[in-house]
C-alpha positions in Angstrom: 0.1 -0.2 0.0 1.3 3.5 -1.0 2.2 5.8 1.4 1.5 9.8 1.5 5.3 10.0 3.1 8.4 7.9 2.7 11.6 9.3 5.3 14.9 7.8 4.6 17.8 8.4 6.6 21.5 6.7 6.8 22.5 6.2 9.9 26.1 5.6 10.9 27.6 5.3 14.6 24.4 8.2 15.2 23.1 6.8 18.5 23.3 10.3 20.0 21.3 12.0 17.1 18.9 9.2 16.1 16.5 8.8 18.4 15.6 12.2 19.3 15.4 12.8 15.3 12.6 9.8 15.6 10.8 11.2 18.2 10.3 14.7 16.6 8.9 12.7 13.7 6.5 10.8 15.8 5.3 14.1 17.6 4.1 15.9 14.5 1.1 12.5 14.2 1.6 11.6 10.8 -0.2 8.4 10.2 0.4 8.0 6.2 3.6 7.2 6.5 7.3 5.2 6.3 10.3 5.5 8.2 13.1 3.7 6.4 16.3 3.5 8.2 19.4 2.1 6.3 22.6 1.8 8.8 25.6 1.3 7.9 27.1 -1.2 10.2 27.4 1.0 13.0 29.4 0.4 16.0 28.2 2.7 18.8 24.6 1.8 20.4 22.6 2.8 16.9 21.5 -1.2 16.3 20.4 -1.8 19.6 18.5 1.5 19.2 16.9 0.7 15.6 15.8 -3.5 17.3 14.3 -2.1 20.2 12.4 0.8 17.9 11.3 -2.0 15.6 9.7 -3.5 18.1 8.1 -0.5 19.6 4.7 1.3 19.5 6.4 4.5 18.4 7.9 2.1 15.3 4.4 0.8 14.2 3.7 5.1 14.1 6.4 5.7 12.3 6.0 2.7 9.7 9.6 1.8 10.7 11.3 -0.5 8.2 15.3 -1.0 9.0 17.8 -2.3 6.4 21.1 -3.3 8.5 24.1 -3.3 5.6 26.9 -5.0 7.4 29.2 -2.7 6.1 29.5 1.1 5.7 28.2 1.6 2.0 28.2 5.6 2.2 25.6 7.9 2.2 24.7 7.7 -1.7 24.3 4.1 -1.6 22.3 3.7 1.7 19.8 6.6 0.2 19.4 4.5 -3.2 18.6 1.6 -0.9 16.2 3.2 0.8 14.8 5.3 -2.3 14.3 1.2 -3.9 12.4 0.2 -1.3 10.1 3.3 -0.6 6.6 3.8 -1.5 5.4 7.0 -0.7 4.1 9.6 -2.9 6.8 12.0 -1.5 10.3 10.8 -0.4 12.1 12.5 2.2 16.2 12.4 2.7 16.7 13.5 6.3 20.1 13.0 8.1 20.1 11.2 11.5 21.1 14.8 13.2 17.7 16.6 12.1 15.3 17.8 14.8 11.8 17.6 13.2 9.4 21.1 14.1 5.9 21.9 13.1 7.4 23.4 10.4 7.6 20.5 8.3 3.6 20.3 7.8 3.6 23.6 6.1 6.4 22.3 3.5 4.4 19.3 2.8 1.3 21.4 2.4 3.0 23.6 0.5 4.3 20.5 -1.6 0.9 19.1 -2.1 -0.8 22.7 -3.2 1.9 23.1 -5.7 3.8 20.9 -9.1 7.3 21.5 -7.7 9.1 18.1 -7.6 12.0 19.3 -5.3 11.2 21.3 -1.9 13.3 22.1 0.8 13.1 24.3 4.1 15.8 26.2 6.0 18.2 24.7 8.3 18.7 26.0 11.8 21.6 25.1 13.9 21.9 25.2 17.5 23.8 28.2 17.4 20.8 30.3 15.3 22.6 29.9 11.8 20.2 29.4 8.9 21.2 27.8 6.5 19.4 27.9 2.9 21.7 26.0 0.6 23.9 26.9 -2.3 24.4 28.5 -5.7 25.5 26.4 -8.5 28.7 24.8 -8.4 31.7 26.9 -9.7 35.2 26.5 -10.5 35.5 30.1 -8.2 32.9 29.0 -5.8 34.4 25.7 -5.2 37.6 27.1 -4.6 36.2 30.2 -2.1 34.1 27.3 -0.6 36.7 24.6 0.0 40.7 26.0 0.4 42.1 28.2 2.9 43.6 30.2 0.7 40.2 30.9 -1.4 38.3 31.9 1.8 41.3 34.6 2.8 41.4 36.0 -0.6 37.5 36.4 -0.5 37.7 38.1 2.9 40.5 40.3 2.2 39.5 41.7 -1.6 35.9 40.8 -1.6 34.6 41.1 2.2 33.6 37.7 1.8 30.7 38.9 -1.1 31.3 35.1 -3.0 30.8 33.1 0.3 28.1 35.4 1.2 26.6 35.2 -2.1 27.6 31.7 -2.2 25.1 30.7 0.4 22.2 33.0 -0.5 23.4 35.9 2.0 22.5 38.5 0.0 19.5 39.4 -0.3 17.8 37.7 2.5 14.4 36.0 1.0 11.1 36.6 3.1 9.2 33.9 0.6 9.7 30.9 -1.3 12.4 30.9 -4.1 13.9 28.7 -6.4 17.1 27.2 -5.5 20.0 25.6 -7.1 21.6 23.2 -4.3 19.3 23.0 -1.6 20.0 21.4 2.1 21.7 18.2 1.6 20.8 17.2 4.9 17.3 17.7 4.5 15.0 18.2 1.2 11.8 16.4 -0.3 11.3 15.3 -3.8 8.1 13.9 -4.8 7.9 10.4 -6.8 7.2 11.5 -10.5 10.9 13.0 -10.5 12.5 9.3 -10.0 11.8 8.6 -13.9 13.6 11.4 -15.0 16.8 10.9 -13.0 17.1 7.5 -15.3 18.8 4.6 -13.2 20.1 6.2 -10.2 19.4 8.5 -7.6 22.3 9.2 -6.1 25.8 8.2 -8.1 27.6 5.3 -6.1 31.1 7.5 -7.4 30.4 9.9 -5.0 29.5 7.4 -1.5 29.6 10.7 0.7 30.4 13.7 -0.4 29.2 15.7 -3.3 26.2 12.9 -4.5 23.7 15.5 -3.7 25.3 17.6 -5.9 25.5 15.9 -8.4 21.9 15.3 -8.0 21.1 19.0 -8.0 22.9 19.5 -11.4 21.4 16.8 -12.9 17.7 18.0 -11.7 19.2 21.6 -12.6 20.2 20.1 -16.5 16.6 18.7 -16.7 15.1 21.9 -16.0 13.1 21.5 -13.0 13.4 24.0 -10.6 13.9 23.6 -6.6 12.2 25.6 -4.5 13.0 26.4 -0.8 10.6 28.0 1.8 12.5 30.4 4.3 9.7 30.1 6.8 9.9 26.5 7.3 12.4 26.1 9.3 14.1 22.4 10.7 16.8 22.0 13.4 20.0 21.0 12.4 22.7 19.5 14.6 25.2 20.1 11.6 28.1 17.8 10.6 27.5 14.7 13.0 29.7 12.5 10.7 32.4 14.9 10.3 33.1 14.4 13.9 33.0 10.6 13.6 36.0 10.2 11.6 39.8 12.1 11.9 40.3 15.5 10.0 43.0 13.6 8.0 40.1 11.2 6.8 37.5 13.9 6.4 40.0 16.4 4.3 40.8 13.2 1.9 37.0 12.0 1.0 35.6 15.8 1.0 39.0 17.0 -1.4 38.5 12.8 -3.4 34.7 13.7 -4.0 35.1 17.8 -5.1 37.6 16.6 -7.7 35.1 13.8 -9.1 32.5 15.9 -8.8 34.9 18.8 -10.8 35.8 16.0 -13.4 31.9 14.9 -14.1 30.4 18.0 -14.7 33.7 19.8 -16.2 34.4 22.7 -14.0 38.3 23.0 -15.0 39.3 20.0 -12.9 42.7 20.4 -13.9 43.0 24.1 -12.7 41.3 23.3 -9.7 43.8 20.5 -8.6 46.2 23.1 -9.2 44.7 25.4 -7.1 43.7 22.8 -4.1 47.7 21.7 -4.4 48.7 25.2 -3.9 46.7 25.6 -1.0 47.5 22.2 0.4 51.1 23.1 0.4 50.6 26.3 1.9 47.7 25.6 4.3 49.6 24.3 7.1 51.9 28.0 7.3 48.3 29.9 7.8 45.7 30.5 10.2 43.2 32.4 10.3 42.4 35.2 10.0 45.6 35.4 7.6 48.7 34.9 9.8 51.6 33.2 9.1 52.7 31.0 11.8 54.9 27.5 12.1 53.0 24.4 10.6 51.5 22.0 13.4 52.0 18.2 12.8 48.3 18.1 13.0 48.2 20.4 9.9 50.3 19.1 7.7 48.6 15.8 7.9 45.3 17.0 6.9 47.1 18.7 3.9 49.1 15.3 2.8 45.6 13.6 2.8 44.9 15.9 0.3 47.6 16.0 -1.7 46.8 12.0 -1.2 43.1 12.5 -2.3 44.4 14.8 -5.7 46.6 11.9 -6.9 44.2 9.2 -6.3 41.1 11.1 -7.5 
């Protein structure tokens, strides 16, 4: 039987957040819903939590379906598993560190009363920062957004204009607007979108980072708009998975994902690789804001992993 909504969550060592996330969803009182959690071989208490929820009334109300992977297959493949077994008219890709608010009902009602295939809310962090997605990725925005030299250049020359513009901070929107790159941690798509995407929802070659960017680039290439509702605010505890790996591993995966994305979408990947190489070499000697200092071992190690990713990408 088809549901109104399929919530798809990929978990990995998410015990700290997942229970609260599912509880906040349950508090909304939706009845025509299925909640699909794909667990990526968690080693903390996530599996125990999910086993208990499967037997609970909360699990029944949420229509909880759990798939336990024996290995960490990554966010993209995990989401793909969830999409393929889902039945909802609407599919919500949701991170475990999300806190649902009553605003979500507004997003869902707006979706039902309009013809858009892709929708998203604003995400609000515990410190009050509001994220409304990104503009289309270009080599300039990748340089400013993901390198130390690029960020310093933007601060010194442009007073962070490129960075603010990249994050839709200029101007501030108060009505629904089209967004190039919705927040990856929480976005809603109508099932009618899937046939347009071909054989896959998220690319397996981008297992963690930039898989969402690839999806939104494909959607934009098809001429399908994504709309963001700034009045709808969802809590996001932000980057929990980044804290679960070493800084070196994060730098490696992020750089590798960025370079694969740049090659696929022809964003002058060779020139970008030169810029990232220069940044990796000089970054250990520079702190924010713009102070030259002796390199620290941890910074040298992070740069080494970035260079390794460049070589292997």
